[in-house]
BANU-716075 format. One line per 8 residues: number of its first residue (from 1); for each residue x, y, z of N, C-alpha, C. Coordinates in steps of 0.02 Angstrom, whole numbers. Example, Ala and Ser with C-alpha at 12.3 -4.5 7.8 and 13.67 -1.06 7.14 Angstrom:
% residues 2
1) 660/-284/390/615/-225/390/660/-165/390 ~ 642/-112/354/684/-53/357/645/2/394
This chain:
% residues 260
1) -219/5018/-1056/-242/5068/-1097/-253/5158/-1062 ~ -206/5188/-1092/-182/5256/-1031/-265/5292/-1038 ~ -293/5307/-952/-340/5331/-958/-356/5403/-976 ~ -400/5443/-1003/-414/5512/-1017/-381/5547/-967 ~ -387/5645/-965/-355/5678/-892/-425/5661/-861 ~ -494/5672/-881/-554/5683/-874/-556/5606/-833 ~ -534/5552/-850/-559/5505/-821/-505/5510/-758 ~ -449/5518/-763/-399/5549/-730/-406/5582/-645
9) -451/5644/-686/-482/5679/-625/-550/5652/-582 ~ -594/5608/-630/-645/5584/-594/-607/5529/-527 ~ -559/5496/-568/-532/5446/-488/-467/5483/-435 ~ -465/5558/-458/-442/5569/-425/-496/5590/-369 ~ -539/5608/-380/-607/5644/-322/-635/5583/-291 ~ -621/5533/-333/-662/5474/-289/-630/5426/-231 ~ -553/5435/-233/-501/5417/-206/-497/5466/-136 ~ -502/5539/-178/-525/5577/-107/-539/5579/-77
17) -616/5555/-113/-683/5542/-32/-675/5505/-1 ~ -642/5415/-41/-641/5376/6/-574/5408/66 ~ -520/5450/41/-494/5439/95/-505/5505/153 ~ -540/5549/143/-577/5575/204/-631/5515/229 ~ -681/5501/183/-730/5470/202/-712/5415/264 ~ -643/5390/238/-608/5333/299/-539/5346/351 ~ -566/5416/343/-540/5459/411/-463/5453/399 ~ -437/5460/338/-346/5455/336/-348/5532/332
25) -391/5577/315/-350/5632/324/-406/5686/353 ~ -367/5741/395/-432/5785/416/-428/5866/378 ~ -482/5904/385/-493/5980/345/-444/5972/291 ~ -394/6006/278/-380/6017/196/-315/5950/187 ~ -309/5935/243/-249/5868/229/-228/5835/188 ~ -163/5795/155/-137/5742/108/-176/5793/69 ~ -148/5745/2/-138/5743/-70/-107/5705/-125 ~ -143/5685/-161/-143/5642/-194/-133/5652/-266
33) -80/5634/-328/-61/5627/-405/-100/5562/-440 ~ -98/5574/-507/-85/5545/-547/-55/5563/-627 ~ 7/5522/-669/35/5529/-688/-10/5539/-776 ~ 9/5580/-808/-66/5603/-852/8/5559/-895 ~ 66/5565/-916/104/5529/-993/155/5563/-948 ~ 234/5563/-994/278/5579/-981/274/5644/-957 ~ 277/5704/-967/277/5773/-975/218/5832/-899 ~ 169/5785/-923/122/5801/-879/96/5767/-794
41) 62/5775/-754/54/5741/-694/-7/5779/-654 ~ -60/5754/-651/-151/5794/-601/-109/5796/-541 ~ -136/5813/-503/-141/5830/-430/-178/5869/-423 ~ -184/5835/-349/-252/5881/-295/-250/5958/-279 ~ -277/5997/-262/-257/6061/-288/-271/6088/-193 ~ -223/6148/-160/-210/6145/-91/-272/6158/-66 ~ -288/6189/-15/-329/6214/24/-408/6189/7 ~ -409/6131/-13/-463/6097/-36/-484/6021/2
49) -525/6004/51/-531/5973/68/-539/5928/37 ~ -501/5818/48/-515/5789/-11/-571/5749/-37 ~ -623/5774/21/-687/5746/25/-737/5774/-9 ~ -705/5848/-35/-782/5875/-86/-746/5927/-107 ~ -701/5882/-149/-660/5918/-232/-716/5893/-295 ~ -685/5917/-333/-729/5911/-398/-675/5905/-464 ~ -701/5863/-514/-644/5854/-549/-634/5923/-586 ~ -659/5978/-606/-601/6029/-598/-579/6085/-563
57) -586/6054/-516/-540/6080/-469/-468/6061/-456 ~ -414/5977/-497/-378/5967/-519/-339/5991/-551 ~ -269/6007/-521/-229/6057/-579/-160/6016/-598 ~ -140/6034/-671/-103/5992/-708/-44/6038/-730 ~ 6/5997/-697/82/6052/-708/109/5983/-746 ~ 159/6014/-789/220/5992/-796/296/5960/-754 ~ 317/5921/-776/375/5890/-751/410/5941/-686 ~ 418/5982/-712/461/6055/-678/424/6091/-626
65) 345/6082/-627/314/6097/-569/264/6162/-616 ~ 295/6156/-679/249/6236/-697/156/6229/-703 ~ 144/6263/-696/76/6279/-685/41/6273/-786 ~ -7/6215/-818/-23/6208/-853/-119/6217/-853 ~ -129/6233/-797/-203/6246/-811/-228/6296/-764 ~ -289/6321/-786/-293/6386/-769/-330/6393/-688 ~ -328/6322/-657/-390/6307/-591/-336/6292/-519 ~ -366/6348/-482/-332/6328/-430/-235/6319/-408
73) -209/6326/-346/-146/6301/-342/-138/6204/-321 ~ -74/6206/-345/-70/6141/-356/-55/6132/-270 ~ -47/6070/-241/-24/6016/-180/43/6068/-156 ~ 50/6107/-110/145/6119/-91/168/6059/-75 ~ 172/5972/-96/203/5931/-103/215/5919/-151 ~ 180/5947/-199/184/5929/-260/260/5919/-283 ~ 326/5944/-293/389/5920/-309/416/5866/-271 ~ 372/5837/-204/400/5760/-196/371/5712/-242
81) 298/5742/-286/260/5691/-305/294/5685/-382 ~ 340/5744/-381/367/5738/-469/415/5720/-458 ~ 471/5720/-419/541/5676/-402/542/5608/-383 ~ 461/5583/-384/435/5478/-345/438/5488/-432 ~ 379/5494/-483/384/5490/-546/442/5506/-587 ~ 495/5538/-582/554/5548/-614/600/5509/-589 ~ 615/5467/-538/640/5404/-521/625/5342/-503 ~ 533/5340/-538/536/5276/-507/449/5272/-599
89) 498/5251/-651/454/5250/-688/393/5249/-680 ~ 375/5196/-662/343/5120/-658/274/5137/-613 ~ 299/5211/-584/235/5219/-535/199/5269/-569 ~ 122/5282/-558/79/5326/-592/28/5375/-547 ~ 44/5356/-477/-1/5379/-441/40/5363/-357 ~ 30/5431/-350/62/5460/-269/17/5476/-226 ~ 2/5446/-161/-72/5440/-129/-6/5481/-34 ~ -11/5525/-27/-2/5548/31/-51/5566/72
97) -70/5517/141/-107/5539/207/-98/5569/269 ~ -130/5541/319/-101/5533/391/-162/5501/426 ~ -174/5434/413/-219/5377/448/-172/5373/494 ~ -230/5365/579/-210/5355/621/-168/5296/643 ~ -174/5241/617/-144/5202/682/-82/5211/624 ~ -81/5192/545/-12/5213/520/17/5274/550 ~ 5/5338/549/48/5399/568/59/5379/655 ~ 21/5346/702/45/5319/751/113/5299/774
105) 127/5238/731/185/5225/714/245/5270/698 ~ 239/5305/655/278/5353/635/274/5420/668 ~ 239/5430/719/252/5492/765/279/5462/829 ~ 273/5372/869/321/5330/890/376/5335/875 ~ 385/5312/817/467/5324/773/465/5262/767 ~ 410/5223/754/415/5130/710/420/5127/665 ~ 439/5098/644/456/5054/582/399/4991/563 ~ 378/4970/503/327/4946/544/373/4871/474
113) 385/4847/520/469/4799/482/438/4707/520 ~ 411/4715/560/396/4624/581/340/4594/532 ~ 348/4534/539/307/4476/477/269/4464/497 ~ 203/4499/499/158/4496/564/86/4459/474 ~ 65/4484/434/27/4457/395/37/4444/344 ~ 16/4400/309/29/4353/258/15/4416/176 ~ -26/4459/178/-66/4500/133/-4/4563/151 ~ 8/4584/195/28/4644/200/127/4629/165
121) 144/4551/175/225/4539/169/189/4557/93 ~ 132/4520/56/144/4504/-6/125/4593/-49 ~ 93/4624/-24/66/4696/-75/141/4732/-41 ~ 158/4725/38/185/4818/46/270/4787/61 ~ 265/4738/74/339/4694/101/345/4749/196 ~ 408/4765/203/444/4831/266/414/4868/229 ~ 370/4901/293/365/4968/281/419/5016/311 ~ 482/5056/282/512/5090/336/493/5163/359
129) 524/5170/416/518/5235/444/536/5288/437 ~ 554/5348/360/579/5396/341/591/5470/405 ~ 653/5465/398/666/5551/423/611/5589/426 ~ 608/5626/488/567/5706/468/598/5761/434 ~ 583/5776/393/572/5864/370/538/5889/358 ~ 529/5948/336/479/6012/363/467/6018/280 ~ 366/5980/312/332/5995/258/347/6062/217 ~ 330/6024/140/332/6089/109/406/6121/59
137) 449/6088/84/520/6085/48/564/6026/21 ~ 605/6028/10/649/5970/-28/643/5929/38 ~ 676/5972/111/700/5940/162/635/5890/173 ~ 575/5885/172/526/5843/171/539/5756/145 ~ 555/5752/74/552/5727/25/624/5703/24 ~ 652/5721/46/745/5717/3/757/5641/54 ~ 732/5625/122/728/5580/153/715/5510/102 ~ 655/5518/91/626/5475/54/651/5432/-19
145) 696/5469/-34/705/5455/-117/778/5393/-96 ~ 802/5386/-19/842/5306/-40/811/5245/-5 ~ 737/5244/10/712/5218/20/663/5177/-63 ~ 660/5224/-107/603/5201/-171/622/5178/-199 ~ 669/5152/-226/685/5091/-258/672/5010/-221 ~ 645/5016/-151/629/4938/-162/580/4937/-95 ~ 531/4999/-115/468/5015/-76/406/5036/-105 ~ 350/5010/-96/301/5053/-105/260/5106/-61
153) 298/5095/21/242/5131/49/277/5121/108 ~ 279/5200/145/318/5220/196/293/5304/249 ~ 315/5263/289/321/5311/364/323/5364/374 ~ 322/5406/348/361/5475/367/331/5499/468 ~ 403/5526/467/417/5513/521/383/5587/585 ~ 315/5577/625/303/5640/660/251/5686/589 ~ 247/5644/539/181/5657/506/128/5619/463 ~ 145/5588/442/117/5540/384/153/5472/371
161) 89/5470/320/116/5419/269/96/5417/199 ~ 146/5378/163/131/5383/87/125/5331/42 ~ 113/5316/8/86/5273/-48/120/5282/-119 ~ 153/5228/-141/142/5234/-219/105/5160/-263 ~ 101/5188/-320/51/5123/-361/61/5137/-431 ~ 51/5073/-464/54/5079/-540/-33/5135/-588 ~ -86/5129/-549/-120/5195/-549/-136/5206/-446 ~ -219/5257/-487/-235/5279/-425/-260/5255/-394
169) -300/5200/-386/-346/5143/-355/-265/5107/-329 ~ -222/5106/-356/-192/5036/-319/-140/5078/-262 ~ -139/5142/-291/-67/5186/-247/-144/5195/-163 ~ -206/5214/-168/-258/5219/-141/-248/5134/-75 ~ -275/5096/-129/-290/5031/-121/-215/4989/-41 ~ -162/5016/-66/-105/5004/-27/-100/5052/65 ~ -130/5107/32/-138/5176/118/-176/5127/132 ~ -262/5093/117/-291/5055/160/-242/5004/193
177) -219/4982/154/-189/4906/184/-144/4912/231 ~ -109/4973/240/-52/4978/297/-108/5013/341 ~ -134/5057/345/-155/5092/396/-211/5019/426 ~ -228/4973/390/-268/4935/434/-209/4878/454 ~ -153/4847/449/-116/4810/461/-77/4857/543 ~ -83/4919/540/-55/4969/599/-105/4943/649 ~ -167/4951/641/-217/4960/649/-218/4881/716 ~ -220/4843/664/-209/4754/694/-142/4728/746
185) -83/4763/709/-37/4780/764/-42/4785/804 ~ -71/4834/814/-75/4885/889/-138/4863/924 ~ -198/4840/893/-231/4793/930/-192/4722/964 ~ -132/4687/933/-113/4609/961/-60/4636/1002 ~ -58/4714/1005/16/4725/1050/-20/4747/1114 ~ -81/4793/1121/-125/4779/1164/-162/4704/1214 ~ -159/4691/1180/-200/4612/1193/-132/4545/1230 ~ -44/4603/1224/-6/4595/1231/41/4523/1212
193) 37/4537/1133/50/4495/1100/99/4483/1049 ~ 117/4510/1010/120/4522/942/173/4476/895 ~ 128/4414/850/153/4329/835/171/4336/766 ~ 246/4345/778/296/4356/680/277/4273/647 ~ 288/4277/579/304/4225/555/347/4186/546 ~ 352/4127/558/448/4093/559/468/4113/477 ~ 505/4127/484/556/4164/414/539/4076/362 ~ 560/4041/377/521/3975/316/452/4004/278
201) 408/4018/307/344/4042/291/350/4113/245 ~ 398/4148/279/393/4207/255/436/4205/176 ~ 470/4156/175/512/4140/120/453/4124/60 ~ 409/4077/79/362/4052/44/300/4130/18 ~ 278/4184/59/229/4218/51/284/4260/-18 ~ 370/4289/7/418/4317/-45/400/4278/-94 ~ 410/4229/-111/399/4195/-180/336/4225/-209 ~ 282/4209/-190/198/4246/-228/212/4318/-230
209) 252/4336/-186/262/4419/-216/296/4429/-282 ~ 357/4387/-297/398/4386/-347/348/4361/-392 ~ 306/4293/-385/255/4286/-450/207/4348/-450 ~ 170/4388/-421/134/4415/-426/152/4471/-467 ~ 217/4481/-506/234/4534/-545/267/4589/-474 ~ 275/4595/-428/305/4626/-386/390/4659/-393 ~ 420/4725/-419/463/4692/-432/532/4741/-390 ~ 484/4761/-330/520/4809/-253/577/4752/-214
217) 618/4753/-210/628/4709/-166/652/4733/-114 ~ 593/4746/-78/574/4747/6/539/4701/49 ~ 600/4645/83/552/4605/100/576/4624/159 ~ 510/4585/199/501/4602/260/533/4541/287 ~ 562/4597/351/632/4557/398/613/4498/424 ~ 637/4446/440/599/4378/470/636/4393/523 ~ 582/4340/577/595/4355/641/575/4271/665 ~ 635/4281/712/632/4207/774/559/4194/789
225) 566/4110/793/505/4102/808/458/4125/894 ~ 500/4137/903/479/4158/997/462/4228/1003 ~ 466/4266/917/443/4323/930/517/4390/930 ~ 568/4352/945/634/4416/953/629/4412/888 ~ 673/4491/870/723/4487/803/761/4541/818 ~ 810/4506/832/878/4525/835/891/4579/790 ~ 895/4569/698/882/4616/636/831/4669/646 ~ 782/4649/651/745/4717/657/756/4772/725
233) 737/4752/782/752/4792/845/843/4840/826 ~ 873/4804/784/947/4829/793/924/4902/774 ~ 870/4909/701/871/4974/653/788/4993/672 ~ 742/4996/702/666/5011/698/636/5042/773 ~ 693/5075/795/674/5118/859/666/5180/829 ~ 663/5237/875/644/5294/877/686/5339/840 ~ 776/5306/836/819/5341/794/794/5322/708 ~ 854/5378/671/819/5368/619/851/5306/594
241) 829/5281/520/878/5225/493/955/5210/468 ~ 955/5172/498/1038/5178/428/1033/5181/388 ~ 1108/5167/337/1096/5184/281/1094/5127/244 ~ 1107/5085/184/1107/5005/174/1174/4994/203 ~ 1232/5028/184/1268/4973/196/1276/4974/277 ~ 1262/5022/306/1253/5008/373/1201/4941/409 ~ 1160/4928/382/1100/4871/406/1151/4802/351 ~ 1175/4820/312/1205/4742/293/1254/4747/339
249) 1295/4773/356/1351/4748/434/1288/4747/478 ~ 1239/4767/496/1186/4770/549/1175/4662/564 ~ 1150/4659/500/1119/4595/460/1183/4544/478 ~ 1231/4579/440/1264/4510/452/1301/4506/533 ~ 1308/4555/542/1340/4539/654/1280/4516/673 ~ 1216/4499/670/1140/4466/704/1177/4396/678 ~ 1168/4400/615/1155/4317/583/1247/4278/627 ~ 1270/4300/618/1335/4276/651/1335/4263/721
257) 1301/4298/749/1306/4301/838/1254/4241/831 ~ 1199/4254/789/1169/4186/773/1195/4115/769 ~ 1246/4112/753/1284/4064/717/1325/4004/772 ~ 1339/4074/838/1387/4077/868/1375/4016/959
């Protein structure tokens, strides 16, 4: 059942409070939105802390970004949200924040593409590193688009993180999962070893993912039992991700080298 605009405003306020209380944003950072219907979107206002918003602060815009409400100004990232809604009809909420551990990966130039935690493989799959672009411009969100079809969570190089979902809470919970996973992986690396799952175990988790109705085809790249992962290290460094054709070529070369 479609929620009313007032109910969506309350959800945005609550999720904004959680994002702020969890330290996923500081000051007035971040932006969250919700699709009202095919023609309208609610988004958090610019210049207001996510921890102290009120329902009446939420801004209503059409799919072209035209202001439909009399309250405030929409987030400067509004056009990123609108483009995601246009390209992914199944998405009804977008959450952009700067969670410290996930953002740490983004600043270090690292994708989260290791097969480590079962829950993360099922819910998020691989989390790509998206090339840097100037915030508030098309340059910022354009690189996201090439990953959008196959992913629900993204690391934004030198900036933060982005998650999308079927509703406001679904998008937010993915942000929680993303930063929690990043923190666990960070701790494991400090302890000296990041243990990855066997490819057979990953295949089973991907089947669970399919049965759960998760339609994005973003597999977590399988790694060797000893932790070495030729496919992953071939494209997860600080440089920009290759396009899909280049990735397929790298995967093919890695597989052929193993067969030899």
